[in-house]
C-alpha positions as CSV (number, residue, x, y, z in Angstrom):
1,M,-4.4,-0.4,-3.3
2,A,-8.0,0.6,-3.6
3,D,-9.5,2.9,-6.1
4,Q,-11.1,6.2,-4.9
5,Q,-14.8,5.8,-4.5
6,A,-16.8,7.4,-7.4
7,A,-19.7,8.5,-5.2
8,P,-20.0,9.7,-1.6
9,S,-21.3,7.2,1.0
10,G,-24.0,7.2,3.6
11,P,-26.0,10.2,4.8
12,D,-25.2,13.8,4.1
13,L,-23.6,14.8,7.4
14,S,-24.0,18.5,6.6
15,Q,-27.8,17.9,6.9
16,G,-27.3,16.2,10.3
17,V,-27.9,12.8,11.8
18,T,-29.0,11.7,15.3
19,L,-27.5,9.2,17.7
20,S,-30.2,6.8,16.8
21,D,-28.7,6.6,13.3
22,F,-25.6,4.9,14.8
23,S,-25.9,1.1,14.7
24,G,-22.5,0.9,16.5
25,A,-19.6,3.2,17.2
26,I,-19.1,4.2,13.5
27,L,-21.3,5.9,11.0
28,L,-20.0,6.5,7.4
29,G,-21.4,9.6,5.7
30,H,-20.3,12.4,3.5
31,V,-19.8,16.1,3.3
32,G,-20.1,17.2,-0.3
33,D,-18.2,14.6,-2.3
34,Q,-15.9,13.6,0.6
35,D,-16.5,10.5,2.7
36,V,-16.4,11.3,6.4
37,L,-16.3,8.9,9.4
38,L,-18.4,9.9,12.4
39,V,-17.3,8.0,15.5
40,R,-18.9,7.8,18.9
41,S,-16.5,7.2,21.8
42,G,-18.1,7.5,25.2
43,A,-19.8,10.9,25.4
44,D,-17.7,12.3,22.5
45,I,-18.4,12.4,18.8
46,F,-15.5,12.7,16.4
47,A,-15.4,13.2,12.6
48,V,-12.4,12.3,10.5
49,D,-11.6,11.4,6.9
50,A,-13.0,7.9,6.2
51,H,-10.0,6.3,4.5
52,C,-6.6,5.3,5.8
53,T,-3.7,7.4,4.5
54,H,-1.6,4.3,3.9
55,Y,-3.4,2.3,1.2
56,H,-6.8,4.0,1.4
57,G,-8.3,1.3,3.5
58,P,-12.0,1.8,4.6
59,L,-11.9,2.9,8.2
60,A,-15.6,2.3,8.5
61,E,-14.8,-1.4,8.5
62,G,-12.1,-0.9,11.1
63,L,-12.1,-1.0,14.9
64,V,-12.7,1.8,17.4
65,D,-10.6,1.4,20.6
66,G,-11.1,4.3,22.9
67,E,-10.1,7.5,21.0
68,T,-8.3,5.4,18.3
69,V,-9.5,3.9,15.1
70,R,-7.6,1.0,13.5
71,C,-7.5,0.3,9.8
72,P,-8.8,-3.1,8.8
73,W,-6.3,-3.7,6.1
74,H,-2.8,-3.2,7.6
75,H,-3.6,-2.1,11.2
76,A,-2.5,1.5,11.0
77,C,-3.9,3.5,14.0
78,F,-5.2,7.0,14.1
79,D,-6.0,9.4,17.0
80,L,-9.6,10.4,16.6
81,R,-9.1,13.7,18.4
82,T,-6.1,14.9,16.3
83,G,-6.1,12.7,13.2
84,E,-2.5,11.7,13.9
85,A,-1.3,8.4,12.5
86,T,-0.1,7.1,15.8
87,R,1.1,3.7,14.6
88,A,2.7,2.7,11.3
89,P,2.3,1.7,8.5
90,A,0.4,5.0,8.0
91,F,2.4,8.3,8.5
92,A,0.1,11.0,7.2
93,S,-2.7,12.3,9.4
94,L,-6.4,12.1,8.7
95,A,-8.2,15.4,8.3
96,V,-10.3,16.3,11.3
97,W,-13.8,17.8,10.8
98,K,-15.8,20.1,13.1
99,V,-18.7,18.4,14.9
100,E,-21.6,20.6,15.7
101,R,-24.8,20.0,17.8
102,D,-28.2,21.4,17.0
103,G,-30.6,20.0,19.5
104,E,-30.6,16.3,18.9
105,R,-28.9,16.6,15.5
106,I,-25.2,16.1,14.9
107,L,-23.8,18.1,12.0
108,V,-20.5,18.1,10.1
109,R,-19.9,20.9,7.6
110,E,-16.3,21.8,7.5
111,K,-12.8,20.7,8.3
112,R,-10.9,22.0,11.3
113,G,-7.4,23.4,11.1
114,Q,-5.2,20.3,11.5
115,P,-4.7,19.8,15.2
116,K,-1.2,19.2,16.4
117,P,-0.2,15.7,17.4
118,R,-0.3,14.8,21.1
119,V,3.3,15.2,22.1
120,K,4.9,14.3,25.4
121,G,7.8,16.5,24.6
122,P,11.4,15.4,24.8
123,V,12.3,14.4,28.4
124,E,15.9,14.7,27.3
125,A,17.4,16.9,24.5
126,P,20.3,15.1,22.8
127,G,21.9,17.4,20.3
128,R,22.9,14.9,17.6
129,I,21.1,11.8,16.5
130,V,22.5,9.5,13.9
131,I,20.5,6.7,12.2
132,I,22.3,3.9,10.3
133,G,19.9,2.5,7.8
134,G,17.5,3.9,5.2
135,G,14.7,1.3,5.5
136,A,11.5,1.1,7.4
137,A,12.9,1.5,11.0
138,G,15.3,4.3,10.1
139,F,12.7,6.3,8.2
140,A,10.1,5.9,10.9
141,A,12.5,6.9,13.6
142,A,13.5,10.1,11.8
143,E,9.9,11.1,11.0
144,M,8.8,10.5,14.7
145,L,11.7,12.4,16.1
146,R,10.5,15.5,14.3
147,R,6.9,14.8,15.1
148,Q,7.9,14.7,18.8
149,G,9.4,18.1,18.6
150,F,13.1,17.1,18.6
151,G,15.0,20.1,17.4
152,G,18.6,18.7,17.2
153,S,20.4,17.3,14.2
154,I,19.3,14.1,12.5
155,T,21.6,12.3,10.1
156,M,20.4,9.2,8.2
157,L,23.1,7.1,6.7
158,S,21.8,4.8,4.0
159,G,23.7,2.4,1.7
160,E,20.8,2.5,-0.7
161,A,20.7,4.5,-3.9
162,S,17.1,5.6,-3.5
163,L,15.0,7.4,-0.9
164,P,13.3,5.1,1.7
165,V,10.6,3.2,-0.2
166,D,7.5,1.1,0.6
167,R,9.4,-2.2,0.4
168,P,6.3,-4.5,0.4
169,N,5.3,-3.0,-2.9
170,L,8.5,-4.3,-4.5
171,S,7.3,-7.9,-4.4
172,K,3.6,-7.0,-4.8
173,D,1.9,-4.3,-6.9
174,Y,4.9,-2.5,-8.3
175,L,6.6,-5.7,-9.5
176,A,3.3,-6.9,-10.9
177,G,3.0,-3.7,-13.0
178,N,-0.1,-2.5,-11.1
179,A,1.5,0.4,-9.2
180,P,3.3,3.5,-10.6
181,A,6.8,4.4,-9.4
182,D,5.5,7.5,-7.5
183,W,3.7,5.2,-5.0
184,L,7.0,3.9,-3.8
185,P,8.8,6.6,-1.8
186,L,7.6,6.8,1.9
187,K,8.0,10.5,1.6
188,P,9.0,12.7,-1.3
189,D,12.5,14.2,-1.6
190,E,11.5,17.6,-0.3
191,F,10.3,16.1,3.0
192,Y,13.8,15.5,4.2
193,A,14.9,19.0,3.6
194,E,11.7,20.5,5.0
195,Q,12.2,18.4,8.2
196,G,15.9,19.1,8.5
197,I,16.7,15.4,8.1
198,H,20.2,15.0,6.5
199,L,19.7,11.9,4.4
200,R,23.0,10.6,2.9
201,L,22.5,7.9,0.3
202,R,25.1,5.4,-1.0
203,T,27.0,5.8,2.3
204,D,29.1,3.0,3.7
205,V,29.5,2.9,7.5
206,T,32.6,1.0,8.5
207,A,32.6,1.1,12.3
208,I,31.0,2.4,15.4
209,D,33.0,3.6,18.4
210,P,30.7,3.5,21.4
211,A,33.3,4.9,23.8
212,A,33.9,8.0,21.7
213,R,30.3,8.1,20.4
214,K,31.4,8.3,16.8
215,V,30.4,6.6,13.6
216,L,33.2,6.0,11.0
217,L,32.5,6.2,7.3
218,A,34.4,4.8,4.3
219,G,36.9,7.3,3.3
220,G,37.8,8.2,6.9
221,E,35.1,10.7,7.8
222,S,33.6,10.4,11.3
223,L,30.3,11.6,12.7
224,A,29.7,12.3,16.4
225,Y,26.4,11.3,18.0
226,D,24.6,11.7,21.3
227,R,22.1,8.9,20.4
228,L,22.5,6.3,17.7
229,L,20.0,4.1,16.1
230,L,21.1,0.9,14.4
231,A,18.6,0.0,11.7
232,T,20.7,-1.9,9.2
233,G,18.0,-4.4,8.3
234,A,18.6,-7.7,6.6
235,E,20.1,-8.9,3.4
236,P,19.0,-11.7,1.1
237,V,20.7,-15.1,1.6
238,R,22.8,-15.8,-1.5
239,L,22.8,-19.4,-2.8
240,P,26.3,-20.9,-2.9
241,I,25.8,-22.6,-6.3
242,P,27.4,-22.1,-9.7
243,G,25.7,-19.5,-12.0
244,V,24.0,-17.2,-9.5
245,D,26.2,-14.3,-10.7
246,Q,24.6,-14.2,-14.2
247,P,22.7,-11.1,-15.1
248,H,19.3,-12.8,-15.4
249,V,19.6,-14.2,-11.8
250,H,18.2,-11.8,-9.2
251,L,17.8,-11.2,-5.5
252,L,15.0,-8.9,-4.3
253,R,15.6,-6.4,-1.5
254,S,16.0,-2.9,-2.9
255,L,14.3,-0.8,-5.5
256,S,17.2,-1.3,-7.9
257,D,16.8,-5.1,-7.5
258,C,13.1,-4.8,-8.3
259,R,13.8,-2.7,-11.4
260,A,16.4,-5.2,-12.6
261,I,13.8,-8.0,-12.3
262,I,11.2,-5.9,-14.2
263,A,13.8,-5.3,-17.0
264,S,14.6,-9.1,-17.2
265,A,10.9,-9.8,-17.2
266,D,10.4,-7.8,-20.4
267,G,10.1,-10.3,-23.1
268,A,10.7,-13.3,-20.7
269,R,8.7,-16.5,-21.4
270,R,9.5,-18.5,-18.3
271,A,10.8,-17.8,-14.8
272,V,12.2,-19.9,-12.0
273,V,11.6,-18.7,-8.4
274,I,13.9,-20.4,-5.9
275,G,12.2,-20.4,-2.5
276,A,8.5,-21.0,-1.6
277,S,8.5,-18.3,1.2
278,F,6.2,-15.3,1.4
279,I,8.7,-13.2,-0.7
280,G,9.1,-16.0,-3.3
281,L,5.4,-16.6,-3.7
282,E,4.6,-12.9,-3.9
283,V,7.2,-12.6,-6.7
284,A,5.6,-15.7,-8.4
285,A,2.1,-14.0,-8.3
286,S,3.6,-10.7,-9.6
287,L,5.3,-12.5,-12.5
288,R,2.1,-14.4,-13.4
289,A,0.4,-11.0,-13.6
290,R,3.0,-10.2,-16.3
291,E,1.9,-13.5,-18.1
292,I,5.2,-15.2,-17.5
293,E,5.2,-19.0,-16.9
294,V,6.5,-19.5,-13.3
295,H,8.1,-22.5,-11.7
296,V,8.7,-22.4,-7.9
297,V,11.4,-24.6,-6.4
298,G,11.5,-25.1,-2.7
299,L,12.9,-27.4,-0.1
300,E,9.8,-27.6,2.0
301,Q,7.0,-30.1,1.3
302,R,4.3,-27.4,1.7
303,P,4.8,-23.7,1.1
304,M,4.8,-21.6,4.2
305,E,3.9,-24.5,6.4
306,R,6.4,-23.5,9.1
307,V,4.6,-20.2,9.6
308,L,1.0,-21.0,8.7
309,G,0.6,-24.7,9.2
310,P,-0.3,-27.5,6.8
311,E,-3.8,-26.6,5.9
312,M,-3.0,-23.0,5.1
313,G,0.1,-24.2,3.3
314,D,-1.9,-26.5,1.1
315,F,-4.4,-23.7,0.4
316,V,-1.7,-21.3,-0.7
317,R,-0.2,-23.9,-3.0
318,G,-3.6,-24.6,-4.5
319,L,-4.2,-20.9,-5.0
320,H,-1.0,-20.5,-6.9
321,E,-1.6,-23.6,-9.0
322,E,-5.0,-22.2,-9.9
323,H,-3.1,-19.3,-11.4
324,G,-0.7,-21.5,-13.4
325,V,2.3,-21.7,-11.1
326,V,4.2,-25.0,-11.2
327,F,5.7,-26.3,-8.0
328,H,8.9,-28.4,-7.5
329,L,8.8,-29.0,-3.7
330,G,11.2,-31.0,-1.7
331,D,13.8,-30.0,-4.2
332,T,16.5,-27.3,-4.8
333,V,18.5,-25.8,-7.6
334,T,22.1,-27.0,-7.7
335,K,23.4,-25.0,-10.6
336,I,22.4,-22.5,-13.3
337,E,24.1,-22.9,-16.6
338,G,23.0,-20.1,-19.0
339,R,19.2,-20.5,-19.1
340,R,19.3,-24.0,-17.7
341,A,18.5,-24.4,-14.0
342,T,19.4,-27.9,-12.8
343,L,17.5,-29.4,-9.8
344,K,18.9,-31.8,-7.2
345,S,16.3,-34.3,-8.4
346,G,17.9,-34.2,-11.9
347,S,15.2,-32.2,-13.6
348,V,16.2,-29.2,-15.7
349,I,14.1,-26.1,-16.2
350,E,14.8,-23.7,-19.0
351,A,14.2,-20.1,-17.8
352,D,14.8,-16.6,-19.0
353,L,14.6,-15.2,-15.5
354,V,15.6,-16.5,-12.1
355,V,14.7,-14.9,-8.7
356,V,16.2,-16.2,-5.6
357,G,14.1,-15.8,-2.5
358,V,15.4,-18.2,0.1
359,G,15.3,-15.9,3.1
360,V,17.3,-13.1,4.6
361,K,19.9,-12.7,7.4
362,P,20.3,-9.7,9.7
363,R,23.2,-7.3,9.0
364,L,25.1,-7.6,12.3
365,A,28.7,-6.9,11.3
366,L,28.7,-3.3,12.7
367,A,27.1,-4.4,15.9
368,E,29.5,-7.3,16.4
369,K,32.5,-5.1,15.6
370,A,31.3,-2.5,18.1
371,G,31.1,-5.2,20.8
372,L,27.3,-5.0,21.3
373,A,25.6,-8.0,22.8
374,I,24.4,-10.4,20.1
375,D,22.0,-13.3,20.2
376,R,21.0,-14.2,16.7
377,G,20.3,-10.5,16.3
378,V,21.2,-7.4,18.3
379,T,20.0,-7.8,21.9
380,V,17.9,-4.9,23.1
381,N,15.9,-4.3,26.2
382,A,12.2,-3.4,26.4
383,Y,13.1,0.2,25.4
384,L,15.1,-1.1,22.3
385,E,18.4,0.0,23.8
386,T,21.4,-2.2,23.2
387,S,24.1,-3.2,25.7
388,A,25.9,0.1,24.9
389,S,24.4,3.2,26.5
390,G,23.0,5.6,23.9
391,I,22.8,3.0,21.1
392,F,19.4,1.7,20.1
393,A,18.4,-1.0,17.5
394,A,15.2,-1.5,15.6
395,G,13.9,-3.6,12.8
396,D,15.1,-6.8,11.3
397,I,18.3,-6.9,13.5
398,A,16.7,-6.3,16.9
399,R,15.9,-9.2,19.3
400,W,13.6,-7.9,22.0
401,P,11.7,-9.2,25.0
402,D,8.2,-9.8,23.7
403,P,5.6,-9.6,26.4
404,H,3.1,-11.5,24.4
405,S,5.0,-14.7,23.9
406,G,7.2,-14.3,27.0
407,E,10.3,-14.9,24.8
408,N,13.1,-12.8,23.2
409,I,12.2,-12.7,19.6
410,R,13.4,-11.2,16.3
411,V,11.0,-10.8,13.4
412,E,11.4,-9.6,9.8
413,H,8.1,-7.8,9.4
414,W,7.8,-4.4,7.7
415,V,5.2,-3.0,10.1
416,V,7.2,-4.2,13.2
417,A,10.3,-2.4,11.8
418,E,8.4,0.8,11.4
419,R,6.8,0.7,14.8
420,Q,10.1,-0.1,16.4
421,G,11.6,2.9,14.7
422,Q,8.9,5.0,16.1
423,A,9.3,3.6,19.6
424,A,13.1,3.9,19.4
425,A,12.7,7.6,18.5
426,R,10.6,8.3,21.6
427,N,13.0,6.4,23.8
428,M,16.1,8.2,22.4
429,L,14.4,11.3,23.7
430,G,14.1,9.7,27.2
431,Q,10.4,8.9,27.1
432,R,11.0,5.4,28.4
433,E,8.1,3.6,26.6
434,A,8.4,-0.2,26.5
435,F,7.9,-1.6,23.0
436,N,4.9,-3.9,23.4
437,D,3.2,-3.8,20.0
438,V,1.9,-7.1,18.8
439,P,3.8,-8.2,15.6
440,F,1.7,-7.9,12.4
441,F,2.3,-8.6,8.7
442,W,0.3,-9.1,5.6
443,S,0.9,-11.0,2.4
444,Q,-1.0,-10.7,-0.9
445,H,-1.5,-13.6,-3.3
446,Y,-3.5,-12.6,-6.3
447,D,-6.9,-11.4,-4.9
448,V,-6.4,-13.1,-1.5
449,P,-4.9,-11.2,1.4
450,I,-3.5,-13.0,4.4
451,N,-3.2,-11.0,7.7
452,Y,-1.2,-12.4,10.6
453,V,-1.0,-11.0,14.2
454,G,1.2,-12.3,17.0
455,H,4.2,-14.6,16.8
456,A,4.2,-18.4,17.0
457,E,7.4,-20.2,16.3
458,Q,5.9,-23.4,17.7
459,W,2.4,-24.5,18.5
460,D,0.6,-27.6,19.7
461,A,-2.8,-26.8,18.3
462,I,-4.3,-25.0,15.3
463,E,-8.0,-24.0,15.5
464,V,-9.8,-23.0,12.3
465,E,-12.9,-20.8,12.4
466,G,-14.7,-20.6,9.1
467,S,-13.3,-22.1,5.9
468,I,-9.7,-21.8,4.6
469,A,-10.7,-23.3,1.3
470,G,-13.7,-20.9,1.2
471,R,-11.3,-17.9,1.7
472,D,-13.2,-16.8,4.9
473,C,-11.4,-17.9,8.0
474,L,-9.6,-17.1,11.3
475,V,-6.8,-19.5,12.2
476,R,-5.6,-19.5,15.8
477,Y,-2.1,-20.9,16.6
478,K,-2.1,-22.1,20.3
479,R,0.4,-23.5,22.8
480,G,-0.7,-24.7,26.2
481,G,-4.2,-23.4,25.5
482,R,-2.9,-19.8,24.8
483,V,-3.4,-18.1,21.5
484,L,0.1,-17.0,20.3
485,A,-0.9,-15.9,16.8
486,V,-3.9,-15.5,14.5
487,A,-3.9,-15.6,10.6
488,S,-7.0,-14.6,8.7
489,I,-8.4,-14.3,5.2
490,Y,-11.2,-11.7,4.8
491,R,-11.8,-11.5,8.5
492,D,-10.3,-8.1,9.0
493,L,-12.3,-7.0,12.0
494,A,-11.7,-10.2,13.8
495,S,-8.0,-9.8,13.1
496,L,-8.0,-6.4,14.7
497,E,-10.0,-7.7,17.7
498,A,-7.4,-10.5,18.1
499,E,-4.6,-7.8,18.1
500,V,-6.3,-5.8,20.8
501,A,-7.0,-8.9,22.9
502,M,-3.2,-9.8,22.7
503,E,-2.3,-6.3,23.7
504,R,-4.5,-6.3,26.7
505,A,-3.5,-9.8,27.8
506,A,0.1,-8.7,27.9
507,A,-0.6,-5.3,29.7
């Protein structure tokens, strides 16, 4: 996350500027000590706060698309007319400022009362909505239901012990010790009471009865629903090897998992991370920030080659090696005896801490038991509705018809889960909006961010614009001449432009 700017930027908008002061669609200025973004869209001029409400990203470096501005860091979208955060990962609105005209001059002096979001209004009015899951998709759905004016009951059933949290932080800043705990909740505790969202933590759902439209809980309680959202997410894959049940061996999915790793890291000298995936390498970087020696063991020959290709994989490995990480690739851990991790190659690594990050699998048991259509995930249509009327699915469990790739896909990205939760909420109200967002994720490795838009499970060509080694690049993954996905390092505007181009190509 970025620090707040110490001094205001650009011209003093309270003194006025002219259209000739714009070099493009965006002009960054200030009113008093607050940065304000002045945006020209057609004949209209808008003024909004200049920083994204997610991680304080600089919207002046973002992209204006009609009456929307997109954040360059994590692709949150804001309505310039109302300030509404229309697409996750941001949820809080931008403040909107009054724009005045005095002859040729454009002046901004004070904020407007916060405009209401543009709401279609519920087409249908179900009385009771139940959400199973307390992660990204479940939270985003509940929040959007209220934003859309839904006045019925909302019950969120979560197996977690904590409020919905910003899960990417668990392997990044919070684990590294660079973020305080109060950054983690997506909303504070009082939000749920204020919005009339009945959040039930530590709740085990045992079955769904689609015919009776009921959810069954451990202990025999049942809850009736008119619409149901399945957002059960994914769970870490557990290695079937001796020794993984020891207290210094950890998985990472929940806030309690992260806190357990932090506790084990206190005083630890050496750690083994099993798995060279995004999660594994983000954990490695965070543990290095705590000055712990880190060894990464992975079956692949290059980290993340399957997603990013060989050249990016080599770059990521080299980046981690620059920071002292030791790799053991083409290998795996076969047993953990006390502090000794034995590798298939015969090597032994003494470690005070072990983190297993070898992937996740979707939690499908409830859907399977309820008789929903399954295809390596819960099958949904373009509106995220399952094979059972009134039951929707979103997030890591959902396999949906992706208009960009032309395939049915399931992805495990945080932003996708949030946006699917938002889309599912609108569709549970009968608004019939097809989910057609382009998948997006970001990964942070020390001071190097990697953004990725699109979805490419296979490709026949990789085109590199710029320099991967120079940490300034746009990498296109193509099949049959068509761009399926784009990865970038420090090319934020180009990443946004690629996202918009994919959206329009599929429209």
